[in-house]
C-alpha positions in Angstrom: 0.0 0.0 0.0 1.3 3.4 -0.9 1.0 6.0 1.8 0.6 9.7 1.4 4.2 10.4 2.5 5.4 8.9 -0.8 3.0 11.0 -2.8 4.7 13.4 -5.2 2.8 16.3 -6.8 5.3 17.2 -9.5 6.5 14.8 -12.2 10.0 13.8 -12.8 12.0 14.9 -14.7 11.1 18.5 -13.8 10.6 19.7 -17.4 7.7 17.4 -17.9 5.7 19.7 -15.6 5.9 22.4 -18.3 3.4 20.4 -20.4 0.7 22.0 -18.3 1.3 25.1 -20.3 0.2 23.4 -23.6 -3.5 24.0 -23.1 -2.9 27.6 -22.2 -0.6 28.3 -25.2 -3.0 26.5 -27.5 -5.9 28.6 -26.3 -3.9 31.8 -26.6 -2.7 31.0 -30.1 -6.1 30.0 -31.5 -8.4 32.5 -29.7 -7.8 35.1 -32.4 -8.8 32.8 -35.3 -12.3 32.2 -34.1 -13.0 28.5 -33.6 -16.5 29.2 -32.4 -15.7 27.6 -29.1 -16.8 29.5 -26.0 -14.8 29.8 -22.8 -17.6 27.9 -21.1 -17.2 25.0 -23.5 -13.4 25.0 -22.9 -13.9 25.0 -19.1 -16.4 22.1 -19.3 -14.1 20.1 -21.6 -11.2 20.8 -19.3 -13.2 19.7 -16.2 -14.3 16.5 -18.1 -10.6 15.8 -19.0 -9.5 16.3 -15.4 -12.3 14.2 -13.9 -11.9 11.4 -16.5 -8.1 11.4 -16.1 -8.5 11.0 -12.3 -11.1 8.3 -12.6 -9.2 6.3 -15.2 -5.9 6.5 -13.2 -7.8 5.3 -10.1 -9.2 2.3 -12.0 -5.7 1.5 -13.3 -4.3 1.6 -9.7 -7.1 -0.6 -8.5 -6.7 -3.1 -11.3 -2.9 -3.3 -10.8 -3.3 -3.7 -7.1 -5.8 -6.5 -7.6 -3.3 -8.2 -10.0 -0.5 -7.8 -7.5 1.6 -5.5 -9.6 1.7 -2.7 -7.1 3.2 -4.9 -4.4 6.0 -5.9 -6.8 6.9 -2.4 -7.8 7.2 0.7 -5.7 6.0 4.1 -6.9 9.6 5.0 -7.6 10.3 2.1 -9.9 6.9 2.0 -11.6 7.5 1.1 -15.3 4.6 0.7 -17.8 6.5 -1.6 -20.2 7.3 -4.1 -17.5 3.7 -4.3 -16.3 2.4 -4.8 -19.9 4.9 -7.5 -20.5 3.7 -9.4 -17.4 0.0 -9.2 -18.3 -1.7 -12.4 -19.6 -2.9 -12.1 -23.2 -6.6 -11.8 -22.2 -5.9 -8.9 -19.8 -3.6 -7.2 -22.4 -6.7 -7.1 -24.7 -8.7 -5.5 -21.9 -6.0 -2.9 -21.4 -5.9 -2.2 -25.1 -9.6 -1.7 -25.4 -9.6 0.4 -22.2 -7.1 2.8 -23.9 -9.1 2.7 -27.2 -12.3 3.5 -25.2 -10.6 6.5 -23.6 -9.8 8.0 -27.1 -13.3 7.3 -28.2 -14.8 9.1 -25.2 -12.5 12.1 -25.7 -13.4 12.2 -29.5 -17.1 11.8 -28.6 -16.9 14.9 -26.4 -15.3 16.8 -29.2 -18.0 15.8 -31.7 -20.8 16.7 -29.2 -19.2 20.1 -28.4 -18.0 21.5 -31.7 -19.3 21.7 -35.3 -16.3 22.3 -37.5 -13.4 19.8 -37.9 -10.9 22.4 -36.7 -13.0 23.1 -33.6 -13.4 19.4 -32.9 -9.7 18.8 -33.2 -9.1 21.7 -30.8 -11.6 20.4 -28.2 -10.1 16.9 -28.5 -6.5 18.1 -28.0 -7.6 20.4 -25.2 -9.5 17.7 -23.4 -6.7 15.1 -24.1 -4.1 17.5 -22.6 -6.1 17.8 -19.3 -6.8 14.1 -19.3 -3.1 13.3 -19.9 -1.9 15.6 -17.1 -4.3 14.2 -14.6 -4.0 10.5 -15.7 -0.2 10.5 -15.4 0.0 12.7 -12.3 
């Protein structure tokens, strides 16, 4: 079991934390071209990405704990490739479809939120950025 004393807020290496600036820079760069996306839509998409990233990371932690992978690896030596190499083929398929479902959900939000292809891509990347930050935090 991982206790809160081992919890680290910032990612390593330090420069990875600069990725949090990507959604802000993207918004600033594209706000002048008129995507037809409101600030309210961006905030809701960001909240969805944050919430979904947290939920999915929680599910992954629970699944790995149930499979015994968290007891084998500490938080400091956590390596994704090692875990995937140890998964049985049937569970690897589940992991693959879980990842594919994540992309489908993020794309669905983009299609529901925006009308143009450019705006859909922007919403998808915006939401994916927030999901990614909170999934891997």
